[in-house]
N, C-alpha and C positions, 0 to 999 in steps of 0.2 A: 430710740437712740440711733442716729444716724451712723452705716457702717462707714469704717474707716476705708480711705481711698487707698488703691495701690500706691506704692513707692515709685515715683518717675524715674526711668532709666533712659539717659542720654550719652552715646558712645561718641567717641571720637574716631575718626577714619583708621587710626593705627589698632585700636583698640577692638574695631569690627574687624579687621583683617585676621587679627590673631585669634578673636573669637570664632570665626567662619573656620579657620585652619584646626583648631580644637574640635569644633562640631564636626567636621566632615574629613577629619584625618584617620587614615587606617589603623595607624599605630597609637591613637590617643585613648588612655584608659576609660572606661565605660563610664565612671561618674564625673570626669573630666566632660567627658561628651557631654553628659545630660546637663551640667551646670552652666557649660557653653550656650547649648541649645536655649534653654529657658532665658538666659539673658538675653539673647539674641530676641526671642519673642517679646520680652519685656520691652525691649526698647521699640518694638514695633507698637507698643500699646495694648498688647493684649492683656486681659484681665488674667489675674491669678488662677482661677477655677479654669478657663480654657488652656492655660499653659500646663496645668495640671494633668488635662485629659491627654493633651497631645506628648507630653514627656513620661505619662505614667508615675506620675509621682503624686504624693498627697500634697494638700493645696497648702498646707502648713510648710512643709520642705522647700515650696516654691517660695513661699513668701519670705522665708529665712534668708535662702540664698540672693534672693533679688535684694532685700534689704542690705545685705553684706556688701554686694558689688556696689550698690549705690553709695555706699559709706566708706569701702576701700578701694574700690576698682579692681583689677585684675588680681593682684595679690591675693584680694580677700575670698578668692575661690578655693585656694587651697587649704586642706586640712589644718585646723589649729592643733598646737601642741598639745599632747595628752600626758597625763601622768603615768599612765601605764599600771600594771600588776605591780605590787610591792615586789621587791629584789628577795629570791629566795635563797640566796649564797651570798655571802660577804667574800671580799676580794681576798681576804687571808685564805679562806677556805679553798678558792678558784686556786692560788698558788700553791697551796700543799697537794691537791690533787695533781698539778702537773709537776710538782717536784718527786710524787710518787711515781709518774710515769718515767722519769728520769732515773730510775733506780733498777738493778734488775731485780725481778721476782724473787731470787734466790736470799736477796739482801732483806728482803721482809719478812722472810720465813715462809713464804708462798711456794708450794711445789708445782712450779710451773715454769717452762723455758721463756715463754713472752707472755706480755700483757694483751688482753683484748677488752674492748670496751665493758662486756657482761662482767668480765672479772675482776676489772677496777673499780667498777661501780660495786662489787660486792666487798672488795678490800677497803675502799673508802667508808662504808659502813662499819666494817671489823674494826676498823682504826679509830672509829669514832670521830672522822673529820666532818661528817655529815651524819643527821639521823636517817636520810634516806637521800637517793638521786637516782634518776633514770639513764638508761645506756644512751639515749640519745643527748642529754645534757654533757654527760662525759664527752661523748663523739664531737659536740659543737666545740667544747672547750679546747679538745687536742688540734681541731680543725685551725684554731685562732693562731696557733704558733707551728702548724705543720708537724706535729707530733704523731709518729705512726709506731709505737711499740712492736706492733704485731709483725713489723717487717725486720728483716735482718740483712745484712751484706757481709761476706767474708772478705778478710783481708790478710795480706802477709806483709811482713816488714824485709827490709833489705839487711840481711845477715852476711853476705859475702863481703869481706873486706875489698875485695879487689873488684867490687861490681862495676864500676863506671869503666875502668880498662880493659875489662873483659868484654863488656857490652859493646864499647867503641870500637874495639877490634873486629866483633862481628859486622856491626853498622859499617865500619869503614870498607870491609870486603864486599859487602854488597853494593857499595859505592865503586867497587874493582880498584880498590887502596889498601896497602899493606905496610903497616910501619912507616906511612907517610910516603910510601913509594907506589906509583900506579901498576897495576898489575899489566903483564904482556900479555899477547895474543896466545900464547901458549900456557896460559895459567887460567885455572879453572876453581870454582867454587862449588861445592857439592854440600847440600844442608841434607842431614839423615838422621832417622830414627827408628822408634819401633813401635806399629801398633798392635798392642796386645790383646788378647782373648776375643777374636771375631768368632763369634758362634754361628753354627749354621742351625737354624731353628726350621724345622720339617713342620708345617702349620698342618692342622689336623683336617682343615677343609682348604679347597684351593682359593686362591687369592681372587677376588672377583676385580675385572677390569673396570674402570671408569666409567660413568654414562652420564646421559644428561642431567642435571642438576644432583649428580649423585659421585662422591668421591670413591676412590679405591677403597675397597673393602679388605680388611686382613683380619683372618680368625685369630681371636686371642689365645686360642690352646696351641700348643705345639710340642713337639716331640725333640729332645736335644740331640743334636747330630755330632757332637764335639765341638771343639775350638783349634784354632790355630794363630798363630802371630805373624802379622805382615810387616817385613822390614822394607823399607824405601829409602832411595838417594835420588835427589831432585838437584838436577843442576840449575842454579839460580840464574845465570844469565842467557841460558839456551833453552829453558823451558822443557828438560828432558828428564824424564823420571826411570829410573830402574827399581824393580821390585822384586821380593820374593817371599814365597811363604815358607814358613818354618812350625816343625810341631811346638816350638817354646823359643823364647827369646833367651841370650846368653850371649858369652863370648865367640863361641864358635857360630853360631849362626850370624852374627854381625860380620865377624870377620869373612864369612860366606859370600855376604853383601857386597863388602869392599873389594874382595877378588873379583867379583861378578863386573864390577865398573872398572875397575883398575886394568883389568886384562882386554877391555875393548880400547880402542882409538877414538878419540884423540888422547885420551886419558894416559893409556900407557906409555906414550912417547912425551908427555907434555912436561913441561920445566918443573912445575908445581901445580899439585892438586890440594886445594884446601878442604878439608872437612869440617863442618860444622857440626857439634853434636852438643846434646845436653850431658847432665851428670849420672845418666842412670847406669845402672851397674854393669853393663855391657861393655862402657867405653868410658869409665870413671878413671881422672886421675893420670898420674905420670906413669903408670905401668901401660895403661891404653895407648899413651903417646908412643911410647917406646917400642910396644907391640907393634902398631901402626909401622912406624919409621923402618923396622927390620923387614917387613913384610914387603913395603913398596916405599924406596928411598925417597921418592919424589912426591909423598903424600905427607901434609902438614897437618894435624889435627889441631882444632880450635874448639876450646869449651865454652859455652855460653855462661854466665854466672849463675850461682845457684837460685832457684825459684825464679827463673827467668827464659823459659822455654818458648815464651810468647816471641823471644827474637830470632827462634829457628824457624824459617820459611817452611820447612817440611809439615810443621802443624797445619799451615794452611791447606797443605794439599791433602793430609789425612782428614780435615774436617770435610773437603769435598768428596773423599772416599765415603764417609759415613753419610753424607747426604744422598749421593748419587747412586751409589752402589750396595752399601751395608742396607740401610731402611728401607724398608721398614723388615727385613730380616726374614725373607723366605726364601730358603735353599733346602734341596734334599737332602745333600749331603755336603761334606768339607771338597770334594774335588769341585762340585760346583762352585762353590766359593772361589777357587783356586783359579777355575775357568773364568769367571766374571772378571776377578781381579787383573790377570792377565790381560783380557779383551780390553778393559778399561784403560790400562797401561798404554796401549796400541792406539786406543782412539784417542787419549789425552795426548800423547805425544806429536797426534799428526795434525792438533788443533789449538793446542794451548799456545798461550803468549805468556813470557815472563810478569811474574806478579810487579805491580807499581806499587814497589817499597818506599815509603814518603818518610818514616821515622828516623830521621838523621841524628848524627851527635850533638846536634843543637838543641833538638826536643828532647833527647836523653838529660842533656844538661838542666832543662827547664823544668823536667821531671824529678830528678834528683833535688832541686831547690824545692820545688814544693812539698816534696816528701819531708826534707829536713824543717822546714816551716811548719809543718803538721805535726811532728815529732815534737818539736820545740812547744809548740802550744799545747800538746796533751802533757807533756811534762810540768809546764806551768798550772796547767788545769789540775794535775794530781797535787802538786806541792800547795795547791791554795786547798784544796780538801783536805790535805793532813794537817796544814795548821788550823782550818776553821774546827 
């Protein structure tokens, strides 16, 4: 019985060009490269046996792809659609698992604070949603909808009824305006607060300086050398800071800071000095305003809204102190902490520039609008759940 001859392959110019790009392309998948190569060899008239040797494929494989190309051209070199493995889980089961993820664990009786993929897999089986399920399957389903129940973010709602006017007053002062009137040359804005409990941690072994391919090394063990409070006042527009260390915070330490600033020029003879403070116990409410005015008639206390210390620029300075002075906290005693803070104040006053504060009243209005919209959406969602 005579052997069947190989299927002839004839290429057009465009097909030859595309096949060569597939056969010699650096990013072409290996299987596509093999198939393009065998078609090019077939177009030269090579028999299937020789093509099998050159491409290291079985002769039956060569015969199959040669025939497919001859019948269907370039599209025939792609893999055909396959039925694949039967589906193990229904769409309803997938939806039930995702609905479980969107509940707090306490609501299902699980003694957990957050879900993890292994815990979810156990809970799915416990609730008879599925007979068995792997952690990777749960993780893949959650990834489809960007669900991450092991993460959490804290938030705080606006509960100060005068949030907008209080915050706007602070932001206007940063822009050198008060009650719609620009500030004069003899008017100043001070941002003040306390940084509590700066500890003196004496490390049990000396700190090692950094070296080549080695970070600074700080011993984990330490002896406690006490703690102090650092009070600071920051001139917003002159980038000048005044600080003092006290054993603890309170009304008297804060007024000591005020006296330290107001006793110096140009604040002593200024027309007005605005003191921006948060609602801490040392300077809270109308009593603190009256106390400041009695001591210094040219001082005006301005409170930030409740839960809005982020509008107080002194917090930026405290973050700089934490990064550059306090951390990683290796002090022999509290006197070294005081000396380091005083030296840093001198260094800061000699080199610093005013902060580039870009958050304006327009940004504040946009933020409050987004918060109102978010609160409204949450209320509608809660109502829908109660109705359901």
